[in-house]
C-alpha positions in Angstrom: 12.5 -41.9 -34.4 13.5 -45.0 -36.4 12.2 -46.3 -39.7 9.0 -48.4 -40.0 11.4 -51.0 -41.5 12.2 -51.8 -37.9 8.6 -52.8 -37.3 8.1 -55.1 -40.3 10.7 -57.9 -40.4 10.3 -61.2 -42.4 11.5 -64.2 -40.5 10.8 -67.5 -38.9 8.5 -67.8 -35.8 7.4 -68.5 -33.3 8.8 -65.5 -31.5 10.5 -62.3 -32.7 12.1 -61.7 -29.3 12.8 -65.3 -28.3 13.6 -66.8 -31.7 14.5 -64.2 -34.3 16.4 -61.9 -31.9 18.6 -64.7 -30.3 19.3 -66.2 -33.7 20.5 -62.8 -35.1 22.6 -62.2 -32.0 24.2 -65.6 -32.3 25.0 -65.0 -36.0 26.6 -61.6 -35.2 28.6 -62.9 -32.3 29.9 -65.8 -34.4 30.9 -63.4 -37.2 33.0 -61.3 -34.9 34.9 -64.2 -33.2 37.9 -65.9 -34.6 39.4 -69.2 -33.4 36.4 -70.3 -31.3 36.1 -74.1 -30.6 32.9 -73.9 -28.6 30.4 -71.4 -27.2 28.4 -70.9 -24.0 25.2 -68.9 -23.9 23.4 -67.8 -20.7 19.8 -67.0 -21.1 18.2 -64.9 -18.4 14.7 -64.4 -17.0 12.0 -64.5 -19.7 14.3 -66.0 -22.3 15.1 -68.8 -20.0 11.6 -69.3 -18.7 9.9 -69.7 -22.1 12.9 -70.2 -24.4 12.4 -74.0 -24.9 8.8 -73.5 -26.0 9.9 -70.6 -28.2 12.7 -72.6 -29.8 15.4 -70.2 -28.5 18.0 -72.9 -28.0 17.3 -74.4 -31.4 17.7 -71.0 -33.1 21.0 -70.4 -31.3 22.4 -73.8 -32.0 21.6 -73.5 -35.7 23.3 -70.1 -35.8 26.5 -71.4 -34.1 26.7 -74.8 -35.8 28.7 -76.9 -36.1 30.4 -75.8 -32.9 29.4 -77.3 -29.5 27.1 -74.9 -27.6 26.4 -75.1 -23.9 23.2 -73.2 -23.0 22.6 -72.1 -19.4 18.9 -71.5 -18.5 19.2 -68.8 -15.8 15.5 -68.1 -15.3 16.0 -66.9 -11.7 18.7 -64.4 -12.7 18.2 -61.0 -14.2 20.0 -58.2 -16.0 18.7 -54.8 -15.2 18.5 -53.5 -18.7 15.9 -55.9 -20.0 14.3 -59.3 -19.1 15.4 -60.8 -22.5 19.2 -60.8 -21.8 21.8 -63.1 -23.2 25.5 -63.6 -22.4 27.5 -65.1 -25.3 31.0 -66.5 -24.5 33.4 -67.9 -27.1 36.0 -70.5 -25.9 39.2 -71.8 -27.5 40.3 -75.5 -27.6 41.7 -75.2 -24.1 38.5 -73.7 -22.7 39.9 -70.2 -22.4 37.6 -67.3 -23.0 38.2 -65.5 -26.4 35.4 -63.1 -26.3 32.1 -62.4 -24.5 29.1 -60.2 -25.2 25.9 -59.3 -23.3 23.0 -58.5 -25.6 19.3 -57.9 -25.2 16.4 -59.0 -27.4 14.1 -56.0 -27.0 11.1 -57.1 -29.1 10.2 -57.4 -32.8 13.5 -59.1 -33.6 15.5 -56.0 -32.6 18.7 -56.1 -30.5 20.4 -53.8 -28.1 23.7 -54.0 -26.1 25.6 -51.9 -23.7 27.8 -50.5 -26.4 25.1 -49.0 -28.7 26.2 -51.5 -31.4 22.7 -51.5 -32.9 21.9 -47.8 -33.1 19.5 -47.4 -35.9 19.2 -44.3 -38.2 16.6 -41.9 -36.9 14.4 -40.9 -39.9 11.5 -39.1 -38.2 12.1 -35.7 -36.6 8.9 -36.0 -34.4 8.4 -38.3 -31.5 4.7 -38.4 -30.8 1.5 -38.9 -32.8 0.2 -35.6 -31.5 3.1 -33.7 -33.0 2.7 -35.6 -36.3 -1.1 -35.1 -36.4 -0.7 -31.4 -35.9 1.9 -31.2 -38.7 -0.3 -33.2 -41.0 -3.3 -31.0 -40.2 -1.3 -27.8 -40.8 0.1 -29.0 -44.1 -2.9 -30.9 -45.3 -1.2 -34.3 -45.7 -2.0 -37.8 -44.5 0.0 -40.0 -42.2 1.2 -42.1 -45.1 2.4 -39.0 -46.9 4.3 -38.1 -43.8 5.9 -41.5 -43.9 6.7 -41.2 -47.6 8.3 -37.8 -47.0 10.8 -39.1 -44.4 11.6 -42.7 -45.6 13.9 -43.6 -48.4 12.6 -43.7 -52.0 12.3 -47.5 -52.0 9.9 -47.6 -49.1 7.0 -48.6 -51.3 9.0 -51.5 -52.8 9.8 -52.6 -49.3 6.1 -52.4 -48.2 5.1 -54.3 -51.3 7.5 -57.1 -50.3 6.0 -57.0 -46.8 2.5 -57.3 -48.1 3.4 -60.2 -50.4 5.0 -62.0 -47.5 1.9 -61.5 -45.4 -0.3 -62.8 -48.2 1.9 -65.9 -48.8 1.8 -66.6 -45.0 -2.0 -66.4 -45.0 -2.3 -68.8 -48.0 0.0 -71.3 -46.4 -1.9 -71.1 -43.1 -5.3 -71.5 -44.9 -4.3 -74.7 -46.8 -2.3 -76.5 -44.0 -4.0 -78.8 -41.5 -2.7 -81.0 -38.7 -1.5 -80.5 -35.1 0.8 -77.7 -34.0 4.2 -78.7 -32.6 5.0 -78.4 -28.9 3.0 -81.0 -27.1 -0.3 -79.3 -26.4 -2.0 -81.3 -29.1 -3.6 -78.1 -30.5 -5.1 -78.6 -34.0 -4.9 -76.0 -36.7 -8.3 -74.3 -37.2 -7.7 -71.7 -40.0 -8.7 -74.0 -42.9 -11.8 -75.2 -41.2 -12.9 -71.7 -40.1 -12.4 -70.5 -43.7 -14.4 -73.2 -45.3 -17.3 -72.9 -42.8 -17.4 -69.1 -43.3 -17.6 -69.5 -47.1 -20.5 -71.9 -46.7 -22.2 -69.8 -44.0 -24.5 -66.8 -44.1 -23.5 -63.1 -44.5 -23.9 -62.5 -40.7 -20.9 -64.7 -40.1 -18.8 -63.4 -42.9 -16.9 -60.7 -41.1 -16.1 -62.7 -37.9 -15.3 -65.8 -39.8 -13.0 -64.3 -42.4 -11.1 -62.2 -39.9 -10.7 -65.1 -37.6 -9.6 -67.5 -40.4 -7.0 -65.1 -41.7 -5.6 -64.2 -38.3 -5.5 -67.9 -37.3 -3.8 -68.8 -40.5 -0.9 -66.5 -39.8 -0.7 -67.3 -36.1 -0.7 -71.0 -36.7 2.1 -70.6 -39.3 4.0 -68.7 -36.7 3.4 -71.3 -34.0 4.8 -73.9 -36.4 8.0 -71.9 -36.9 6.9 -70.8 -40.4 7.9 -67.5 -42.1 5.9 -64.5 -40.9 6.1 -60.7 -40.8 6.5 -59.1 -37.5 3.6 -56.5 -37.1 5.0 -55.5 -34.6 6.0 -59.0 -33.3 5.7 -62.6 -34.3 3.3 -63.3 -31.5 1.0 -60.6 -32.8 1.7 -61.1 -36.5 -1.8 -62.3 -37.4 -3.8 -59.1 -36.6 -2.8 -56.6 -39.2 -2.6 -58.9 -42.3 -6.0 -60.3 -41.5 -7.6 -56.9 -41.3 -5.9 -55.7 -44.5 -6.9 -58.8 -46.5 -10.5 -58.7 -45.2 -11.0 -55.0 -46.1 -9.2 -55.5 -49.5 -11.7 -58.2 -50.4 -14.9 -56.6 -49.2 -14.1 -53.0 -50.4 -12.3 -53.9 -53.6 -9.3 -51.7 -52.6 -6.4 -50.8 -54.9 -3.1 -52.5 -54.0 -1.6 -49.0 -53.5 -4.2 -48.4 -50.7 -3.0 -51.4 -48.8 0.6 -50.2 -49.0 -0.4 -46.8 -47.7 -2.3 -48.5 -44.8 0.8 -50.5 -44.0 2.8 -47.2 -43.9 0.3 -45.6 -41.4 0.2 -48.8 -39.3 4.0 -48.9 -39.3 4.1 -45.3 -38.0 1.8 -46.2 -35.1 4.1 -49.1 -34.4 7.3 -47.2 -34.2 5.7 -44.5 -32.0 4.7 -47.2 -29.5 8.2 -48.9 -29.7 9.9 -45.5 -29.2 7.8 -44.3 -26.3 6.9 -47.6 -24.6 7.7 -51.1 -25.7 6.5 -53.9 -28.0 8.1 -56.6 -25.9 5.9 -59.0 -24.1 8.7 -59.8 -21.7 8.9 -56.1 -20.8 5.3 -54.9 -20.7 3.1 -58.0 -21.3 0.8 -58.8 -24.2 -0.6 -55.3 -24.2 2.7 -54.4 -26.0 2.3 -57.1 -28.6 -1.4 -57.7 -29.4 -2.4 -54.3 -28.0 0.1 -52.6 -30.3 -1.0 -54.8 -33.2 -4.7 -53.9 -32.7 -3.8 -50.2 -32.6 -1.8 -50.5 -35.8 -4.7 -52.5 -37.5 -7.4 -50.1 -36.3 -5.5 -47.1 -37.6 -5.0 -48.8 -41.0 -8.6 -49.8 -41.2 -9.9 -46.3 -40.3 -7.7 -44.9 -43.1 -8.9 -47.4 -45.6 -12.5 -46.6 -44.7 -11.9 -42.9 -45.4 -11.2 -41.6 -41.9 -9.6 -38.3 -41.2 -6.2 -38.0 -39.5 -8.0 -37.3 -36.2 -10.3 -40.3 -36.6 -7.3 -42.5 -37.4 -5.6 -41.3 -34.2 -8.8 -42.1 -32.3 -8.9 -45.6 -33.7 -5.2 -46.2 -32.7 -6.0 -44.9 -29.3 -8.9 -47.2 -28.7 -7.0 -50.2 -30.1 -4.3 -49.8 -27.5 -6.5 -48.5 -24.6 -8.7 -51.5 -24.6 -5.8 -53.9 -24.3 -4.2 -52.1 -21.3 -3.1 -54.6 -18.6 -3.2 -57.6 -21.0 -0.9 -60.2 -19.6 1.6 -62.4 -21.4 1.2 -65.9 -20.0 1.7 -68.4 -22.8 0.8 -72.0 -21.8 3.8 -74.2 -21.9 5.9 -71.3 -23.1 4.4 -71.8 -26.6 3.0 -69.1 -28.8 -0.3 -71.0 -29.0 -2.6 -70.6 -26.0 -3.9 -67.9 -25.6 -1.8 -66.2 -28.3 -3.4 -67.6 -31.4 -7.0 -66.7 -30.4 -5.9 -63.3 -29.2 -4.8 -62.4 -32.7 -8.3 -63.3 -34.1 -10.0 -61.4 -31.3 -7.8 -58.3 -31.9 -8.4 -58.4 -35.6 -12.2 -58.4 -35.1 -11.9 -55.6 -32.5 -9.7 -53.5 -34.8 -12.4 -53.4 -37.5 -15.1 -52.6 -34.9 -12.9 -49.8 -33.5 -12.4 -48.3 -36.9 -16.2 -48.2 -37.4 -16.6 -46.5 -34.0 -14.0 -43.9 -34.9 -15.7 -43.1 -38.2 -19.1 -42.7 -36.4 -17.4 -40.0 -34.3 -15.8 -36.8 -35.4 -12.5 -38.0 -33.9 -12.8 -36.0 -30.7 -12.0 -37.8 -27.5 -10.5 -37.0 -24.0 -7.4 -39.1 -23.8 -4.9 -38.9 -26.7 -3.1 -41.8 -28.1 0.3 -40.7 -26.7 -1.0 -40.7 -23.2 -2.3 -44.3 -23.6 1.2 -45.3 -24.8 2.7 -43.8 -21.7 0.2 -45.5 -19.5 0.8 -48.8 -21.3 4.5 -48.6 -20.5 3.8 -47.7 -16.8 1.2 -50.5 -16.6 3.6 -53.0 -18.1 6.4 -52.2 -15.7 3.9 -52.5 -12.8 2.9 -56.0 -13.8 4.6 -58.7 -11.8 7.1 -60.7 -13.8 4.7 -63.7 -13.6 2.6 -62.0 -16.2 5.4 -60.9 -18.5 6.2 -63.9 -20.7 7.6 -66.2 -18.1 4.7 -68.7 -18.1 4.8 -68.7 -14.2 1.4 -67.1 -13.7 -2.0 -66.6 -15.2 -3.4 -69.1 -17.8 0.0 -70.9 -18.0 -0.1 -71.6 -14.3 -3.8 -72.6 -14.3 -3.2 -75.0 -17.2 -0.1 -76.5 -15.5 -1.9 -77.1 -12.2 -4.9 -78.8 -14.0 -2.5 -81.0 -15.9 -0.7 -82.0 -12.7 -4.1 -83.0 -11.1 -5.0 -85.2 -14.1 -1.6 -86.9 -13.9 0.1 -88.7 -16.8 -2.1 -89.7 -19.7 
């Protein structure tokens, strides 16, 4: 199983699979081609359906500049390996093909192709949380100690950089106002939520702060700002909001936050290995659902939970997002994506409390929920897997058509 470094990536939003991944692919294709005069890029299925709202074309053109780029939006064509497929073709001055490459953006900014170009080092010998939990119980160690044992020595420096990037993103989001780009006319709310919470009573404090912090990150992401995938851009607000909230109310040591990030990252790589974190492949259960599982596990650990209670928290975080569709309005990572981050953050803290109230015993283990999530995602019609052809996106479009031009 790969490193938790594959879960946490610092980059520009609004989408890890539709912005970060295609940009990286374009950069790598350009680096390997010599003598190109122009490029053609074919975007398939989900990338084509919501690519304009996710700034896919902008990211690719920037990576291939100053060469001319023809982008073909093949939303009705598929590649069997993954719905986020891209064909890159390099042409010489006479229009002859120099090189071509098919690559897939598989979620969280990661890439895969047919030639195993992107094979990542496997640092964990175990593949499931059940196996890891049993090992931890036998040897008396925590999940974060298991991570530390298998990652390289600089993992804590890496996680400190990740936490600093998360905090910087929250601060920018809390101090920026205005309307989000994209044409929906959606105003930023994080700053207002934060101010109202600070002036309100204690009964609003938890909901208000978690919402403000999650909105701050998600609004920065929607604006194309720098965020940390956790495990994706579209779900990047959940984990940092939970960590910042608990850091403030519990007076936690900075080291504790890094250890929580390690445990959350472990949950993320298990989901990615055994299912998917791609909204185009399994719906939003793979993005916000995975983020909630990661945040719930981190919160349970910070609250003093046992390894079994932490596993239970992760299980509940994913279980109660099963079937969640990915239907972004207008192909933008705004409605319902931004509010979903805030809701999942609040749910993650509540789940951690529930796990701690129990002894950690439950009937359905985390690994089975991961398997079911994958099956559920593949059973979802493509309408509900990041194409904006169904669900809320369809309802909003129909209502807009009835209203007519403004």
